[in-house]
PyMOL CGO cylinders between C-alpha atoms (Angstrom):
from pymol import cmd
from pymol.cgo import CYLINDER

trace = [
    CYLINDER, 182.23, 174.44, 208.86, 180.66, 173.97, 212.03, 0.3, 1, 1, 1, 1, 1, 1,
    CYLINDER, 180.66, 173.97, 212.03, 178.61, 175.76, 214.77, 0.3, 1, 1, 1, 1, 1, 1,
    CYLINDER, 178.61, 175.76, 214.77, 179.78, 178.37, 216.78, 0.3, 1, 1, 1, 1, 1, 1,
    CYLINDER, 179.78, 178.37, 216.78, 178.43, 179.71, 220.15, 0.3, 1, 1, 1, 1, 1, 1,
    CYLINDER, 178.43, 179.71, 220.15, 179.86, 183.42, 220.86, 0.3, 1, 1, 1, 1, 1, 1,
    CYLINDER, 179.86, 183.42, 220.86, 179.91, 184.91, 224.47, 0.3, 1, 1, 1, 1, 1, 1,
    CYLINDER, 179.91, 184.91, 224.47, 178.77, 188.58, 223.50, 0.3, 1, 1, 1, 1, 1, 1,
    CYLINDER, 178.77, 188.58, 223.50, 177.41, 191.68, 225.01, 0.3, 1, 1, 1, 1, 1, 1,
    CYLINDER, 177.41, 191.68, 225.01, 175.49, 192.39, 222.00, 0.3, 1, 1, 1, 1, 1, 1,
    CYLINDER, 175.49, 192.39, 222.00, 171.95, 191.54, 221.24, 0.3, 1, 1, 1, 1, 1, 1,
    CYLINDER, 171.95, 191.54, 221.24, 172.57, 189.90, 218.58, 0.3, 1, 1, 1, 1, 1, 1,
    CYLINDER, 172.57, 189.90, 218.58, 176.54, 188.59, 217.95, 0.3, 1, 1, 1, 1, 1, 1,
    CYLINDER, 176.54, 188.59, 217.95, 176.89, 189.88, 214.26, 0.3, 1, 1, 1, 1, 1, 1,
    CYLINDER, 176.89, 189.88, 214.26, 176.14, 193.33, 214.73, 0.3, 1, 1, 1, 1, 1, 1,
    CYLINDER, 176.14, 193.33, 214.73, 178.28, 195.74, 213.83, 0.3, 1, 1, 1, 1, 1, 1,
    CYLINDER, 178.28, 195.74, 213.83, 177.82, 198.17, 216.59, 0.3, 1, 1, 1, 1, 1, 1,
    CYLINDER, 177.82, 198.17, 216.59, 177.34, 197.65, 220.04, 0.3, 1, 1, 1, 1, 1, 1,
    CYLINDER, 177.34, 197.65, 220.04, 179.22, 196.83, 223.66, 0.3, 1, 1, 1, 1, 1, 1,
    CYLINDER, 179.22, 196.83, 223.66, 182.57, 194.58, 222.71, 0.3, 1, 1, 1, 1, 1, 1,
    CYLINDER, 182.57, 194.58, 222.71, 184.20, 192.23, 225.40, 0.3, 1, 1, 1, 1, 1, 1,
    CYLINDER, 184.20, 192.23, 225.40, 187.99, 193.57, 225.18, 0.3, 1, 1, 1, 1, 1, 1,
    CYLINDER, 187.99, 193.57, 225.18, 191.29, 191.62, 225.13, 0.3, 1, 1, 1, 1, 1, 1,
    CYLINDER, 191.29, 191.62, 225.13, 192.16, 192.84, 228.07, 0.3, 1, 1, 1, 1, 1, 1,
    CYLINDER, 192.16, 192.84, 228.07, 189.12, 192.15, 229.78, 0.3, 1, 1, 1, 1, 1, 1,
    CYLINDER, 189.12, 192.15, 229.78, 189.57, 188.16, 228.20, 0.3, 1, 1, 1, 1, 1, 1,
    CYLINDER, 189.57, 188.16, 228.20, 192.73, 187.87, 229.13, 0.3, 1, 1, 1, 1, 1, 1,
    CYLINDER, 192.73, 187.87, 229.13, 191.77, 188.89, 233.11, 0.3, 1, 1, 1, 1, 1, 1,
    CYLINDER, 191.77, 188.89, 233.11, 189.40, 186.30, 233.07, 0.3, 1, 1, 1, 1, 1, 1,
    CYLINDER, 189.40, 186.30, 233.07, 192.05, 183.46, 231.43, 0.3, 1, 1, 1, 1, 1, 1,
    CYLINDER, 192.05, 183.46, 231.43, 194.56, 184.43, 234.32, 0.3, 1, 1, 1, 1, 1, 1,
    CYLINDER, 194.56, 184.43, 234.32, 192.07, 184.41, 236.67, 0.3, 1, 1, 1, 1, 1, 1,
    CYLINDER, 192.07, 184.41, 236.67, 190.46, 180.84, 235.79, 0.3, 1, 1, 1, 1, 1, 1,
    CYLINDER, 190.46, 180.84, 235.79, 192.88, 177.73, 236.72, 0.3, 1, 1, 1, 1, 1, 1,
    CYLINDER, 192.88, 177.73, 236.72, 190.37, 175.71, 234.19, 0.3, 1, 1, 1, 1, 1, 1,
    CYLINDER, 190.37, 175.71, 234.19, 191.61, 178.38, 231.16, 0.3, 1, 1, 1, 1, 1, 1,
    CYLINDER, 191.61, 178.38, 231.16, 195.40, 178.81, 229.78, 0.3, 1, 1, 1, 1, 1, 1,
    CYLINDER, 195.40, 178.81, 229.78, 196.17, 180.85, 227.36, 0.3, 1, 1, 1, 1, 1, 1,
    CYLINDER, 196.17, 180.85, 227.36, 198.24, 178.84, 224.56, 0.3, 1, 1, 1, 1, 1, 1,
    CYLINDER, 198.24, 178.84, 224.56, 197.75, 181.25, 221.23, 0.3, 1, 1, 1, 1, 1, 1,
    CYLINDER, 197.75, 181.25, 221.23, 198.36, 178.18, 218.94, 0.3, 1, 1, 1, 1, 1, 1,
    CYLINDER, 198.36, 178.18, 218.94, 195.99, 175.50, 218.01, 0.3, 1, 1, 1, 1, 1, 1,
    CYLINDER, 195.99, 175.50, 218.01, 196.97, 172.34, 216.58, 0.3, 1, 1, 1, 1, 1, 1,
    CYLINDER, 196.97, 172.34, 216.58, 193.86, 170.11, 214.56, 0.3, 1, 1, 1, 1, 1, 1,
    CYLINDER, 193.86, 170.11, 214.56, 194.72, 166.52, 214.50, 0.3, 1, 1, 1, 1, 1, 1,
    CYLINDER, 194.72, 166.52, 214.50, 193.72, 163.29, 212.62, 0.3, 1, 1, 1, 1, 1, 1,
    CYLINDER, 193.72, 163.29, 212.62, 195.08, 160.28, 213.13, 0.3, 1, 1, 1, 1, 1, 1,
    CYLINDER, 195.08, 160.28, 213.13, 197.63, 161.38, 215.28, 0.3, 1, 1, 1, 1, 1, 1,
    CYLINDER, 197.63, 161.38, 215.28, 199.30, 163.92, 212.59, 0.3, 1, 1, 1, 1, 1, 1,
    CYLINDER, 199.30, 163.92, 212.59, 198.76, 167.45, 212.71, 0.3, 1, 1, 1, 1, 1, 1,
    CYLINDER, 198.76, 167.45, 212.71, 196.97, 168.77, 209.66, 0.3, 1, 1, 1, 1, 1, 1,
    CYLINDER, 196.97, 168.77, 209.66, 195.80, 172.18, 210.32, 0.3, 1, 1, 1, 1, 1, 1,
    CYLINDER, 195.80, 172.18, 210.32, 197.72, 175.01, 213.03, 0.3, 1, 1, 1, 1, 1, 1,
    CYLINDER, 197.72, 175.01, 213.03, 195.82, 177.77, 214.09, 0.3, 1, 1, 1, 1, 1, 1,
    CYLINDER, 195.82, 177.77, 214.09, 197.71, 180.80, 215.70, 0.3, 1, 1, 1, 1, 1, 1,
    CYLINDER, 197.71, 180.80, 215.70, 196.32, 183.92, 217.36, 0.3, 1, 1, 1, 1, 1, 1,
    CYLINDER, 196.32, 183.92, 217.36, 197.46, 185.81, 220.84, 0.3, 1, 1, 1, 1, 1, 1,
    CYLINDER, 197.46, 185.81, 220.84, 193.95, 185.28, 222.59, 0.3, 1, 1, 1, 1, 1, 1,
    CYLINDER, 193.95, 185.28, 222.59, 193.64, 181.79, 221.62, 0.3, 1, 1, 1, 1, 1, 1,
    CYLINDER, 193.64, 181.79, 221.62, 192.79, 179.99, 225.20, 0.3, 1, 1, 1, 1, 1, 1,
    CYLINDER, 192.79, 179.99, 225.20, 192.07, 176.43, 225.88, 0.3, 1, 1, 1, 1, 1, 1,
    CYLINDER, 192.07, 176.43, 225.88, 189.68, 174.83, 228.91, 0.3, 1, 1, 1, 1, 1, 1,
    CYLINDER, 189.68, 174.83, 228.91, 192.52, 172.76, 230.15, 0.3, 1, 1, 1, 1, 1, 1,
    CYLINDER, 192.52, 172.76, 230.15, 190.70, 170.78, 232.05, 0.3, 1, 1, 1, 1, 1, 1,
    CYLINDER, 190.70, 170.78, 232.05, 188.00, 169.76, 229.38, 0.3, 1, 1, 1, 1, 1, 1,
    CYLINDER, 188.00, 169.76, 229.38, 187.46, 165.42, 230.23, 0.3, 1, 1, 1, 1, 1, 1,
    CYLINDER, 187.46, 165.42, 230.23, 188.05, 164.95, 226.37, 0.3, 1, 1, 1, 1, 1, 1,
    CYLINDER, 188.05, 164.95, 226.37, 191.09, 167.74, 225.86, 0.3, 1, 1, 1, 1, 1, 1,
    CYLINDER, 191.09, 167.74, 225.86, 193.48, 165.57, 223.47, 0.3, 1, 1, 1, 1, 1, 1,
    CYLINDER, 193.48, 165.57, 223.47, 190.39, 164.65, 220.91, 0.3, 1, 1, 1, 1, 1, 1,
    CYLINDER, 190.39, 164.65, 220.91, 188.02, 167.68, 221.55, 0.3, 1, 1, 1, 1, 1, 1,
    CYLINDER, 188.02, 167.68, 221.55, 190.57, 170.27, 221.99, 0.3, 1, 1, 1, 1, 1, 1,
    CYLINDER, 190.57, 170.27, 221.99, 188.28, 172.51, 224.03, 0.3, 1, 1, 1, 1, 1, 1,
    CYLINDER, 188.28, 172.51, 224.03, 189.91, 175.98, 222.43, 0.3, 1, 1, 1, 1, 1, 1,
    CYLINDER, 189.91, 175.98, 222.43, 188.11, 179.51, 223.17, 0.3, 1, 1, 1, 1, 1, 1,
    CYLINDER, 188.11, 179.51, 223.17, 189.23, 182.08, 220.94, 0.3, 1, 1, 1, 1, 1, 1,
    CYLINDER, 189.23, 182.08, 220.94, 188.80, 186.04, 221.10, 0.3, 1, 1, 1, 1, 1, 1,
    CYLINDER, 188.80, 186.04, 221.10, 188.06, 188.12, 218.26, 0.3, 1, 1, 1, 1, 1, 1,
    CYLINDER, 188.06, 188.12, 218.26, 186.60, 191.71, 217.26, 0.3, 1, 1, 1, 1, 1, 1,
    CYLINDER, 186.60, 191.71, 217.26, 185.07, 191.86, 220.46, 0.3, 1, 1, 1, 1, 1, 1,
    CYLINDER, 185.07, 191.86, 220.46, 183.53, 188.76, 221.27, 0.3, 1, 1, 1, 1, 1, 1,
    CYLINDER, 183.53, 188.76, 221.27, 184.29, 185.10, 222.69, 0.3, 1, 1, 1, 1, 1, 1,
    CYLINDER, 184.29, 185.10, 222.69, 183.65, 182.16, 219.99, 0.3, 1, 1, 1, 1, 1, 1,
    CYLINDER, 183.65, 182.16, 219.99, 183.82, 178.13, 220.14, 0.3, 1, 1, 1, 1, 1, 1,
    CYLINDER, 183.82, 178.13, 220.14, 183.40, 175.99, 217.43, 0.3, 1, 1, 1, 1, 1, 1,
    CYLINDER, 183.40, 175.99, 217.43, 181.28, 172.88, 217.59, 0.3, 1, 1, 1, 1, 1, 1,
    CYLINDER, 181.28, 172.88, 217.59, 181.04, 172.99, 221.62, 0.3, 1, 1, 1, 1, 1, 1,
    CYLINDER, 181.04, 172.99, 221.62, 180.27, 170.08, 223.70, 0.3, 1, 1, 1, 1, 1, 1,
    CYLINDER, 180.27, 170.08, 223.70, 178.23, 170.47, 226.92, 0.3, 1, 1, 1, 1, 1, 1,
    CYLINDER, 178.23, 170.47, 226.92, 181.07, 170.70, 229.14, 0.3, 1, 1, 1, 1, 1, 1,
    CYLINDER, 181.07, 170.70, 229.14, 182.31, 173.88, 227.02, 0.3, 1, 1, 1, 1, 1, 1,
    CYLINDER, 182.31, 173.88, 227.02, 178.96, 175.56, 226.92, 0.3, 1, 1, 1, 1, 1, 1,
    CYLINDER, 178.96, 175.56, 226.92, 178.69, 175.40, 230.86, 0.3, 1, 1, 1, 1, 1, 1,
    CYLINDER, 178.69, 175.40, 230.86, 182.00, 176.53, 231.00, 0.3, 1, 1, 1, 1, 1, 1,
    CYLINDER, 182.00, 176.53, 231.00, 181.00, 179.27, 228.69, 0.3, 1, 1, 1, 1, 1, 1,
    CYLINDER, 181.00, 179.27, 228.69, 178.19, 180.44, 230.33, 0.3, 1, 1, 1, 1, 1, 1,
    CYLINDER, 178.19, 180.44, 230.33, 180.42, 180.57, 233.40, 0.3, 1, 1, 1, 1, 1, 1,
    CYLINDER, 180.42, 180.57, 233.40, 182.51, 182.84, 231.67, 0.3, 1, 1, 1, 1, 1, 1,
    CYLINDER, 182.51, 182.84, 231.67, 179.64, 185.46, 230.30, 0.3, 1, 1, 1, 1, 1, 1,
    CYLINDER, 179.64, 185.46, 230.30, 178.38, 185.57, 233.81, 0.3, 1, 1, 1, 1, 1, 1,
    CYLINDER, 178.38, 185.57, 233.81, 181.78, 187.12, 234.60, 0.3, 1, 1, 1, 1, 1, 1,
    CYLINDER, 181.78, 187.12, 234.60, 181.88, 189.03, 231.91, 0.3, 1, 1, 1, 1, 1, 1,
    CYLINDER, 181.88, 189.03, 231.91, 178.08, 190.73, 231.72, 0.3, 1, 1, 1, 1, 1, 1,
    CYLINDER, 178.08, 190.73, 231.72, 177.66, 188.96, 228.63, 0.3, 1, 1, 1, 1, 1, 1,
    CYLINDER, 177.66, 188.96, 228.63, 175.57, 185.91, 227.33, 0.3, 1, 1, 1, 1, 1, 1,
    CYLINDER, 175.57, 185.91, 227.33, 176.02, 182.66, 225.03, 0.3, 1, 1, 1, 1, 1, 1,
    CYLINDER, 176.02, 182.66, 225.03, 174.52, 182.99, 221.91, 0.3, 1, 1, 1, 1, 1, 1,
    CYLINDER, 174.52, 182.99, 221.91, 174.42, 180.75, 218.99, 0.3, 1, 1, 1, 1, 1, 1,
    CYLINDER, 174.42, 180.75, 218.99, 174.68, 181.14, 215.46, 0.3, 1, 1, 1, 1, 1, 1,
    CYLINDER, 174.68, 181.14, 215.46, 171.45, 181.13, 214.72, 0.3, 1, 1, 1, 1, 1, 1,
    CYLINDER, 171.45, 181.13, 214.72, 170.79, 183.94, 217.47, 0.3, 1, 1, 1, 1, 1, 1,
    CYLINDER, 170.79, 183.94, 217.47, 169.40, 181.39, 220.03, 0.3, 1, 1, 1, 1, 1, 1,
    CYLINDER, 169.40, 181.39, 220.03, 171.10, 181.94, 223.78, 0.3, 1, 1, 1, 1, 1, 1,
    CYLINDER, 171.10, 181.94, 223.78, 172.03, 179.46, 226.23, 0.3, 1, 1, 1, 1, 1, 1,
    CYLINDER, 172.03, 179.46, 226.23, 172.14, 181.02, 229.52, 0.3, 1, 1, 1, 1, 1, 1,
    CYLINDER, 172.14, 181.02, 229.52, 168.60, 181.55, 230.08, 0.3, 1, 1, 1, 1, 1, 1,
]
cmd.load_cgo(trace, "trace")
């Protein structure tokens, strides 16, 4: 399943109400950032073979991630927040940078903040 971090404007990322990040805002951030690319599809591989494909219109990738091929470095917008599953330190730093641009915060599944 994994642990996720969320870029959110809500007090708690899981709140039903509250300010959201729009898909258009996310798209603008990706378009303006040379380290990001809207890819729309992710392939998980084991021993070089694709075992899982995930498709989503607002799925981006950090194309400058130093371990891109093994890590994937996918960043996904869904329902008003931007999520990354099992991010490493490089992705956490990038998420904090993105959050700052969006007037948002980076919050973990258990409610802890990463951008303080």
